N, C-alpha and C positions, 0 to 999 in steps of 0.2 A: 274711604274705606278700601282696604286691599282685599283681593280675592281670599287670602288666608283668614283675614278677620271675619269676612262674611261667612266662610265655611265654618269657622269656629263657633259662630253664633247658631248656624243652622244644622250642623251635624248632629248634635244631641237631640234636637227637635225631630229631625227626620228619623233617627233611630227609635225614639219613643213612639212616633206615629206608626212605624212599621211593626213594632212590638205590640202596640195597643191602638189599633185604628180608631177606636171611639174617642181617644184623647185628642184627635185632630179635629173633631167636630166642635165648633164654637158657634154659639148663637150670638150674632151681632144685633144690637137693638138701637132703635132711634125713638125719640119721644118728643112730642110737641104739645104746646098748650094753645088751644083755640082762642082767638080774639075776634069775636063776631063784629064788634064795633068798627074794626079796621079791615075786616075780611082778610085776616091773616092768621098765621100759625107760627108761634115762636118755637123753634126747633133747637133742642139741646144737642150740640154736636160732640160733646165730650171735651172740646177745647174752647168753645165759645157758644154764645147764644145767637142764633140767626133768625131773623124774622122774615118768613116767606109770605109773599102776598101775590096779588093779581099782577100779571104782566100788563104793561100799558096797552097792549093789543086787546086786552079783555076788560079794560077800564081801570087798571091800577095806575098809581102815581109814578111808579118806577123807583120809589124809595125803598121798597121791600125787595128782598131777593126773590127772583122767580124760580119756581121749582124746576122748570126746564133748564134754566141756567145752572142750577145746582146739580142736575143730572150730568150736564156737560162738564162741569167742574170736577165731579166725581170721576168721570171717565178720564179726564186729563190727569188728575192726581194719581189714579191707579196706574194708568199707562206709563206715566213718567216715573213713578217709583219702581214699577216692574222693569222698565227698560234699564234704569240705572242699576238695579240689582243684577239683571242678566248680564249687562256689560261688565259689571264688576266681577261676577262669577267667572266669566269667560276671559277676563283680562283684556277686553277690547277697549282701547283708549278713546274715550269720549270726553272732550274738554268742556262741553256744555251743549246747550241747544234749547229748542222750544218745542212744546207739544200744543197742538191746536185741535180743538173739537168744535165742530159747528154742525148744527142740525136744522132742518127745515120743518116748520110747523105751519099748518093751515088752520088758523084760529076759527074758521067757519065751523069746523068740527067741534071744537071746545065750546063754542057759544051756541051750538045747536042750530046754526043758520042753514047748514046743508048736510043732510043725512049721509050723502055720499062722500063727504070730506072726512078723512080720518081724524080721530082724536089721538093726539100724540105725535111723536116725530114720524115723519114720512121717510126722511133720509138723514143719516148721520155720517159725517166724514171726520176721520182722525188722521192728523198729519204730524210727522216728526221732522223738524229741521235740526240736523245734528252737526255739531262742530267736531269733526273727527278726520283724521288722516288714515283711519283703518281701511284695509282693503275691502272692496265691495262685498266679497263673499262673507267676511266677518260681520259687516253691518247687516247684511241680509239675514244672517243667522240670529243676530240680536233681535231684529224686528220679528222674525218668525217665532222666536221663543217668547217675546213680549206679547204677541198676539195670543199665543197658546196659554200663557200663564196670567194674563191680566184678568182679574176677577170681574171687574165691571164690564169690560169688553165682552167676555164670555157670557156673562149674564144677559147682556143686551142681545147677543147673537143667538143664545139658546135659553129663552126665558124659562124660569122655573114656574112651577105651579104656585099661584098666589091665592091665598084664602083671606076673605074679609069676614070679620066677626064684629059684633058690637055688644055693648052693655050700657047700663046707665050708672051714674055715680051712686045713686041711692041703692041700687041692687048689688053693687060690688062690695063684698066684705072688705072693710078697711080702705076702700077707695074714696078719694075725695077729688072733686074737680076744681076745688077752690085753692088748693095748695100749689 
């Protein structure tokens, strides 16, 4: 995609969002079906069905996707798309490359073995290996803007308020846990 093609796609959106800020607010949703016999949850991604289950370090078989891996994959996907969009918009030539996310988990926290061990990632590292002949200052600008505009990265760095609610299928009007 050329910078002009990207601008053509985004200019009308940016204009609409400036004119009507509320039109820029979109609620993204994810949904999964619980499978207690497998200790898993089948997640509808919009493009496929992914079965998430226990990581082998917590007793899983390794056949189901680990939600920690999925978080890392979401970071890689978002950072990769953001970087390519920024590079395209700035007309910085990048022939290809790799994005790598890795994070450290102490499963003692997840399994309740040690109360002082955190539940969740303790450290996450994001790395870009870029195939480019662009000057260092241009690459630095692409990376700076990627960091600024990557939704998943920014969400991890500045966590939003998260609210948990619950209901039961019998009490939810029109809800069914069996479909």
